[in-house]
C-alpha positions in Angstrom: 13.9 23.4 17.9 16.3 20.1 17.8 13.8 19.0 20.5 11.2 19.2 17.8 13.1 17.8 15.2 13.8 14.9 17.4 9.8 14.3 18.5 8.9 14.7 15.0 11.6 12.2 13.8 10.2 9.5 16.5 6.2 10.1 15.6 7.3 9.4 11.5 9.5 6.0 12.6 6.2 4.9 14.8 3.8 5.7 12.3 5.8 3.8 9.9 5.9 0.7 12.3 2.0 0.9 12.3 1.7 1.3 8.4 3.6 -2.5 8.1 1.3 -3.6 11.5 -1.5 -2.9 10.0 -0.3 -4.9 6.2 0.6 -7.9 8.2 -2.5 -7.5 10.3 -5.0 -5.9 8.7 -6.3 -9.3 6.6 -7.0 -10.7 10.1 -9.2 -7.9 11.0 -11.4 -7.7 8.0 -9.6 -5.5 5.6 -9.1 -6.9 1.9 -5.9 -5.3 -0.1 -6.3 -7.5 -2.8 -7.1 -6.0 -6.1 -10.3 -6.6 -7.9 -9.7 -9.5 -10.3 -11.6 -8.8 -13.5 -11.0 -10.6 -17.2 -10.6 -8.1 -19.9 -10.6 -9.1 -23.5 -9.6 -6.8 -26.0 -9.1 -7.3 -29.8 -5.8 -7.1 -31.4 -5.9 -6.4 -35.1 -2.2 -6.4 -36.5 -1.3 -5.1 -39.9 0.7 -7.5 -41.2 1.8 -6.5 -44.9 
């Protein structure tokens, strides 16, 4: 049981390292992580009595 937990922990750590590496290397590979930027205008009516 201890060996299974050890391997699972190693797998989680390697997955985390791979995810961080992809976050840094992804833009060079063509992945675009930036959100779409659209201008949104909404009229606001204030009830100032």
